[in-house]
LOVO-580635 format. One record per residue (C-alpha): residue in three letters; x, y, z. Coordinates in steps of 0.02 Angstrom, whole numbers, plus 50000, padded with zeros to 5 digits. Example, Ala and Ser with C-alpha at 12.3 -4.5 7.8 and 13.67 -1.06 7.14 Angstrom:
<recs>
ALA506154977550390 SER506844994750357 
</recs>
This chain:
<recs>
UNK433955518853430 UNK433215516553258 UNK432535499053230 UNK432655492753051 UNK431055485852976 UNK431725467952955 UNK432135467453142 UNK430495474453210 UNK429675457153232 UNK431225451553328 UNK431125465953451 UNK429255463453471 UNK429485445453525 UNK430935449653640 UNK429815462553723 UNK428405449853737 UNK429565437453821 UNK430115450653948 UNK428275454853976 UNK427965436654017 UNK429285437954154 UNK428605454354225 UNK426725455654199 UNK426015438154227 UNK426055425654372 UNK427385412954327 UNK426545397754403 UNK424805390254385 UNK423545397154509 UNK422445385654613 UNK420855392254532 UNK421615388554361 UNK421455406754304 UNK423085416254325 UNK422385431354233 UNK421415436054390 UNK423075438054483 UNK423845450754363 UNK423835464254497 UNK424755453254622 UNK426315448654523 UNK427435458454643 UNK426615450954797 UNK426915434054879 UNK427665418254803 UNK426095409554735 UNK425635424354622 UNK427375431854593 UNK428065434854419 UNK429565425654347 UNK430825439154395 UNK430335438554580 UNK430265419554578 UNK432075418954517 UNK432755433154625 UNK431805432154789 UNK430945415354806 UNK432365402954781 UNK432075397354602 UNK433695402354514 UNK433395390554367 UNK432165403354297 UNK433635414854256 UNK433945403554104 UNK432455410854013 UNK432985428754047 UNK434755424853989 UNK434035417653828 UNK432975433253801 UNK434475444353833 UNK435525434753706 UNK434085435753581 UNK434015454453612 UNK435855455753567 UNK435455446353406 UNK434005457853367 UNK435205472653373 UNK436305465053237 UNK435985467553052 UNK434945453952969 UNK435995439252911 UNK436725422452957 UNK437715429553104 UNK436135437053178 UNK435255420353152 UNK436575411053250 UNK436415422853400 UNK434505422453394 UNK434455403453382 UNK435705401953526 UNK434675413453636 UNK433025404753598 UNK433785387353620 UNK434635392153785 UNK433045399153860 UNK431935384853800 UNK433145371253855 UNK433405379054027 UNK431565381754065 UNK430965365053998 UNK432375355054079 UNK432045363054249 UNK430175361254225 UNK430285342554198 UNK431645339754328 UNK430885349654472 UNK429085346854525 UNK427905349654670 UNK428955338254783 UNK430675343954731 UNK431695333154612 UNK430545323254498 UNK431695307954492 UNK432475297854632 UNK434195297354551 UNK434255316354555 UNK433865315954740 UNK435245303454768 UNK436495313354664 UNK436175331154726 UNK435205329054887 UNK433525335754941 UNK432985351454848 UNK432345365554957 UNK431235374054828 UNK429795366454734 UNK428785372254587 UNK426995369254528 UNK426465369154346 UNK426855383754231 UNK425585397754220 UNK425285412054099 UNK427005419654130 UNK427895403554086 UNK426795400853934 UNK427125418453864 UNK429005417153893 UNK429135399853816 UNK428125405453664 UNK429245420653638 UNK430825410053652 UNK430145397353529 UNK429725410853401 UNK431445418953423 UNK432255401953395 UNK431245399853235 UNK431735417453178 UNK433555412953207 UNK433375397053104 UNK432565406952963 UNK433965419952967 UNK435195405552947 UNK434415401952777 UNK433125388552820 UNK431285390352768 UNK431935401152624 UNK432275414752752 UNK430415417552784 UNK430145422152968 UNK428275418852964 UNK428425401552886 UNK429785396753010 UNK428755402653159 UNK427185394053094 UNK428095377553062 UNK428985377053230 UNK427465383553323 UNK426245370953248 UNK427545357053263 UNK427805361053447 UNK425935360853480 UNK425765343953393 UNK427255337253489 UNK426655343853658 UNK424815339453647 UNK424815323853537 UNK426505315153528 UNK427085318753707 UNK425485313353798 UNK425265297853689 UNK427065292353718 UNK426915296453903 UNK425335286053919 UNK426005271453819 UNK427655271553915 UNK426705269254079 UNK426395251354022 UNK428255246954045 UNK428395253154224 UNK427925243254379 UNK426875250554520 UNK428515254954608 UNK429115265054458 UNK430415252354398 UNK430665249554212 UNK430225231854159 UNK429845224653988 UNK429205208954073 UNK427785218554154 UNK427305225453982 UNK427175207853912 UNK426185201954064 UNK424965216154046 UNK424745215353858 UNK424695196353841 UNK423535194153990 UNK422095182153967 UNK420865196353997 UNK421545204453838 UNK421905189953720 UNK421035175153799 UNK420065163453684 UNK418975154853813 UNK417415158353710 UNK418015146553574 UNK418175132153697 UNK416485133853781 UNK416965147853901 UNK415925163353932 UNK416975176753848 UNK418515180653745 UNK419815193953783 UNK419365212253762 UNK420675214553624 UNK419855201053517 UNK418135208453558 UNK418695225653501 UNK419545219353343 UNK418065208453297 UNK416825222553329 UNK417895235153234 UNK418025224253079 UNK416165220253084 UNK415675238453104 UNK416905244652972 UNK416265231852847 UNK414415235052877 UNK414575254052879 UNK415635254152720 UNK414415243152625 UNK412865252452682 UNK413675269552660 UNK414215265052483 UNK412485258652438 UNK411695274652503 UNK412945285352406 UNK412575275852245 UNK410705278352272 UNK410925297052303 UNK412035300152152 UNK411605286652024 UNK409865279752059 UNK408585293652081 UNK408695311852134 UNK407135310052242 UNK408165300652372 UNK409435314752390 UNK408515325152521 UNK408045310552637 UNK409835304352625 UNK410485321652672 UNK409405320852828 UNK410075303552872 UNK411855309452841 UNK411675323752964 UNK410955313153106 UNK412585306353180 UNK413385323553177 UNK411985332353269 UNK411675318953400 UNK412735312553544 UNK413535295753501 UNK412455285453619 UNK410745291653561 UNK410625276953441 UNK410975265053584 UNK409595272853687 UNK408385271853540 UNK408795253453515 UNK408505250153701 UNK406765257653685 UNK406475245853538 UNK407365229753589 UNK407755231853773 UNK406915221553907 UNK405495234253918 UNK405615238553733 UNK404195238453608 UNK404815222853519 UNK404945212253677 UNK403275218653739 UNK402475213453575 UNK403255196053587 UNK402595194253765 UNK400865200353716 UNK400705190153555 UNK401665174153596 UNK401905174253785 UNK403805175153769 UNK404575182053928 UNK405645197553894 UNK407515194853914 UNK409125204853890 UNK409545195953727 UNK409965212253637 UNK411315217653760 UNK413065211953708 UNK414065211753548 UNK412505211353440 UNK411775227053517 UNK413435236453509 UNK413715231353327 UNK411955236653274 UNK412105253053370 UNK413805257053294 UNK413195252653121 UNK411745264753142 UNK412875278353213 UNK414325277353089 UNK413495272352924 UNK413035290552884 UNK414875295352903 UNK415345282152775 UNK413945288752664 UNK414645306452669 UNK416385300052623 UNK415755289052482 UNK414565302152412 UNK415995313952377 UNK416975299952293 UNK415495294652185 UNK415235312852133 UNK417065313852083 UNK417025299251960 UNK417185307251788 UNK415725302651674 UNK416895303451522 UNK417815287851583 UNK416185278051592 UNK415635284851424 UNK417295279351348 UNK417025261551412 UNK415265260951342 UNK415885267951176 UNK417015252651169 UNK415425242051184 UNK415585237651367 UNK413905233851448 UNK413295244951592 UNK413635230951714 UNK415395228051649 UNK415735246851648 UNK415185248051829 UNK416265233251884 UNK417835237751785 UNK417815256951783 UNK416665264351916 UNK417005252252059 UNK418925252652046 UNK418865271752051 UNK417925270552216 UNK419375261652303 UNK420055277052394 UNK418345280952465 UNK418035262852514 UNK419715262052603 UNK419425278552692 UNK417655273752743 UNK418295257152810 UNK419695265752906 UNK418515278652982 UNK417245265353029 UNK418585254653111 UNK419345268853212 UNK417645275853261 UNK417115258553321 UNK418685256153426 UNK418575273553501 UNK416705272453535 UNK416315273053719 UNK414485278153726 UNK413675263353637 UNK414675249553725 UNK414315257253895 UNK412455258853856 UNK412045242353767 UNK413625232053792 UNK413045222653945 UNK414395210053991 UNK415275212353822 UNK416855222153861 UNK417905231853737 UNK419535241353756 UNK418745258553774 UNK417645253453921 UNK419035243154002 UNK420195258253994 UNK418845268854074 UNK418575256954219 UNK420455254654242 UNK420615273554268 UNK419035278354361 UNK418625261554444 UNK419085256254618 UNK420665247654553 UNK421445263454475 UNK422735253754378 UNK423725265754267 UNK424825251754202 UNK423345241654140 UNK422535256954062 UNK424165260953972 UNK424365243153908 UNK422585243153842 UNK422915259953760 UNK424455252153677 UNK423385238353602 UNK422055250653544 UNK423365262053465 UNK424235247653377 UNK422595241553303 UNK422185259053238 UNK423935262353169 UNK423995245153085 UNK422385248352989 UNK422945266152951 UNK424635259952883 UNK423785246152783 UNK422595258552703 UNK423995270552656 UNK425085256052595 UNK423745249252480 UNK423225266052406 UNK424735277152430 UNK425575273652262 UNK424015272052155 UNK423225286352060 UNK421365289352063 UNK421255307251997 UNK419625310351906 UNK419315329051935 UNK420525340151841 UNK420555358051781 UNK419685352851620 UNK417795353051611 UNK416825336751607 UNK415035339451553 UNK414625321051529 UNK413125312651606 UNK413465300851750 UNK413005282951704 UNK411435276551793 UNK411655260951898 UNK411445244651802 UNK409745236751836 UNK410405222151938 UNK411555232952043 UNK410165245752072 UNK408965232452135 UNK410235225352257 UNK410735242452320 UNK408945248252346 UNK408405231852427 UNK409735234052560 UNK409895252752583 UNK408095258852578 UNK407465247652721 UNK408995252552821 UNK408615271052796 UNK406845268552855 UNK407435258553005 UNK408685272253048 UNK407325285453052 UNK406245273953161 UNK407655271853288 UNK407965290453298 UNK406105294053315 UNK405985281753459 UNK407505289853540 UNK406665306853529 UNK404975300353586 UNK405755293153745 UNK405965310553817 UNK404105314453801 UNK403325299753897 UNK403235296454084 UNK404115279454092 UNK404505269453936 UNK403795251953942 UNK402585255754085 UNK401755272754067 UNK401655280853895 UNK400755296553955 UNK401405311653859 UNK402315323753974 UNK403615337653979 UNK404175332754155 UNK405895326954096 UNK406215343354007 UNK405675352854164 UNK406865342554271 UNK408335346254157 UNK407945363954097 UNK406775372254222 UNK406885391254231 UNK406195400854380 UNK406095418854434 UNK406885422454602 UNK407125438154707 UNK408755441954616 UNK408185438054439 UNK408185422354331 UNK408625406054417 UNK409225391854306 UNK408415378554414 UNK408575363554297 UNK409905350654337 UNK410635351254161 UNK410965369954145 UNK412705369354221 UNK413325356154100 UNK412415364553955 UNK413235381553980 UNK414935373854015 UNK414845363553855 UNK414325378253748 UNK415675389553820 UNK417115377153801 UNK416535371753627 UNK416415390053572 UNK418205392953632 UNK418895377053552 UNK418025378553382 UNK418935393953314 UNK420595387353381 UNK420295370653294 UNK419855378853129 UNK421325390953136 UNK422635378053182 UNK421945365353058 UNK421995377852914 UNK423755383252964 UNK424395365252965 UNK423535361752798 UNK424375377352725 UNK426085371752787 UNK425845354452713 UNK425125360452547 UNK426095376352511 UNK427795375552596 UNK429305364152593 UNK430515361952738 UNK431605348952819 UNK430665337352936 UNK429035339652842 UNK428765320752843 UNK428835319953033 UNK427725335353042 UNK426425327052931 UNK426505310953033 UNK426155320553194 UNK424665329053111 UNK423985312353047 UNK424265304453218 UNK422845315253284 UNK421695306053164 UNK422375288553194 UNK422375289553385 UNK420675284653458 UNK419865297453571 UNK419915285653720 UNK421805284453708 UNK421975303253693 UNK420915305853849 UNK421955293553950 UNK423545301653882 UNK423015318753944 UNK422635311954118 UNK424355303754132 UNK425375317654049 UNK424615333454120 UNK424335329254303 UNK426085334554359 UNK427225349554323 UNK427775357654213 UNK426085356454124 UNK424865353554267 UNK423165354954184 UNK422115340654255 UNK420495347054332 UNK420485363454235 UNK419355369154094 UNK420915371953987 UNK421285353353972 UNK419525350253906 UNK419745364153777 UNK421415356853724 UNK420645339553709 UNK419245346453601 UNK420535355653496 UNK421725341353460 UNK420395327753452 UNK419475337453315 UNK421045344553233 UNK420935332353084 UNK419285340953038 UNK420185357353006 UNK421685349052924 UNK420625338752804 UNK419495353452761 UNK421005364452728 UNK421935351252629 UNK420425348152517 UNK420235366852488 UNK422085369352446 UNK422005355452317 UNK420705365652225 UNK421765381652225 UNK423085383552092 UNK424825387352160 UNK424985401052029 UNK423865412152137 UNK425125411452280 UNK426595413152163 UNK425865428652078 UNK425685437052248 UNK427465432752298 UNK428145438952131 UNK427325455752167 UNK428425456252324 UNK427045452152447 UNK427635442452600 UNK426925425952660 UNK425805434652787 UNK425075446352655 UNK424825432152531 UNK423965421552662 UNK422865435952720 UNK422355443952556 UNK422425429452431 UNK422285412552515 UNK421085415452661 UNK419705423752559 UNK419695408452446 UNK419665396852598 UNK418085404052677 UNK417015388452643 UNK418335376952717 UNK418565388552865 UNK416705389452900 UNK416525370552881 UNK417955367153001 UNK417295380053124 UNK415505373753134 UNK415925355253121 UNK417225356353259 UNK415965365753367 UNK414675352053340 UNK415905337953373 UNK416525346553531 UNK414755346753600 UNK414375328553557 UNK416045320253598 UNK416165308453745 UNK417575295553725 UNK419025307753750 UNK418305319453882 UNK417495306053992 UNK419135305454090 UNK419385324354103 UNK417745331154171 UNK417545336454352 UNK416055341754458 UNK416475359854418 UNK416695356854231 UNK415345344054188 UNK414895342054005 UNK413255337853920 UNK413785320553863 UNK414445315354034 UNK412845321754116 UNK411835310953997 UNK412945295754030 UNK412665298254216 UNK410785298654193 UNK410835282854088 UNK411865274354223 UNK410495278554348 UNK409155271854231 UNK408395289154206 UNK408155287454018 UNK406805300954007 UNK407925315354064 UNK409375308653960 UNK408325308153802 UNK407555325153839 UNK409315332353849 UNK409765323553686 UNK408255331553603 UNK408835348953655 UNK410585345353588 UNK409875338853424 UNK408885355053400 UNK410435365253440 UNK411535355253321 UNK410215355753184 UNK410295374653189 UNK412195374053177 UNK412225361953030 UNK410855371752942 UNK411945387052959 UNK413455378252882 UNK412435371952733 UNK411715389352705 UNK413435397552713 UNK414445384652616 UNK413205377352491 UNK413555362152383 UNK415065358452275 UNK414795361152089 UNK415885352451962 UNK415125359651804 UNK414205343951752 UNK412475342051680 UNK411205334851800 UNK410645317251762 UNK408855311451758 
</recs>
């Protein structure tokens, strides 16, 4: 039978779906790697393919997927058109609905819900989570459904755009929206599984969350107030300091640019709790500052630094460089011609700065504040290291999940509060800036000179920012030095013992022996980050392309799901994955795959933002010219768009790799003894008071991340806007 060219993709995906039923184990294997069981798909039940599971092992509900593929095959044989689209969509929808409904309804113990047991009786067959066979079949059915929708006239009839939109939307729904809703919904169920809004109110409004005892002479306030207070403090301090540093780098003197670049890279190339460890070496009970006070004035060292003050200072150190990077780009984008116009109208430099420059910085200020607030709320490393008795939502969620109490309901209610705080600030930022225009970089050249800072403003900015920069470098130097001494505070003898403990290499009878205690976590982290980084960059660029270059129904919901990945704190995402993916049909808890997926969707905004920024710089006429020459969407994307997106692709790739290695708040719930990560290993060492090994490990990671960031700067270079350099 001759297959027409327009129908070849349809037949290819039908064949792939059938292959999923025949060539792969249908269910998840105990070792988590179903690909090792490819040769056993016609053997016993645990490794059997989907066809045998349906025909011989008492799981008739799996026939739904094959029926859907058969119906889609009938559609693929029809000529391209609306009738073919209806048959394809029906086949894809039938298969997807049947497999997903049975997957959620039937689990490892039979029926997943008691009312099903009561209605239809005990179910003889069970099913574990879906494996590679189920994944391949579901993917094929989803693509065939999207092809059918495109053939019906949606997405302008473009099969690739339809498949990309539905595929990316399904991934966002499955790995962001679904787990977050699943986790948050756990707050409205009692321990017996009964739905109750009263229990939600009791959990959320509990005194441990919103108590105000500290105002009446008590010891502490609720963790929600602690988190909100700390988030606002950190967001304010990081935004102010980051803005001052950006103004120094771009408007004060060029000699500060290189040191500021170094400071800006520090939080990216270091684990998030390194600053906390450095501050402990300075201000902890055995820190240099307390030892000096005891030596000079006889003041007995105390734990005065541990608490909200220590966490706030640590977060300000950690997140100020992020605000600096945001604000530096905004300051660069302010058109000098606007400032020159104001000065031509006899406005003084100070008045020009206050009435022209500063208002144009509003988007950056709002974004920097939002990022600082969300980073503070999601931060787990610094509160656990220097928080002492000061509890915040991220640490309370952690102890509710992994502590002796194991209270899922409390963890879910705390996640609700954390999510509401983040979404409220996110909505406020978009509401304030969404309808205002701040465009200053257009297609026209602007060769004006950027206005230097007014004298008074420059003095204030330098008086605040320069000492802070110096202090930042001191903290990081102390953090690095801690790995090279025997015992900080008691024995300052220089040693490499901590590095030997973590990264010892020996030669045994069978070759190299990785004898250090950190090698397992090091190799695991590098492997999983290397897998997740290209997936993050690819999916992020694809979503950015769909948002920037295509139009389709439901695009608003699609964009919201993509932005939700940015607004949801990492702690909430980690808890969501634990609660959503520990039962069929997607049973991923304890596997390396769930860590890769967490890396991917936690860092997805990196790829989306890099892609969106790049697309804003590319004229649509380039795409349109390719389409007018009868190139398809795939050809246009491959030969026109992607070559112009190489800097954004490289930036998303390397940055997501770096963030995957240094993240802790999301994956702290997902690691196991078999899949331990670098950050969780360091947290464990800190918990045991072994600061030397922890800091030695941090030093190795900093060297590794420095190489990665040096590579990205060498490959990408700096943005050039065609303006004359100022003096």
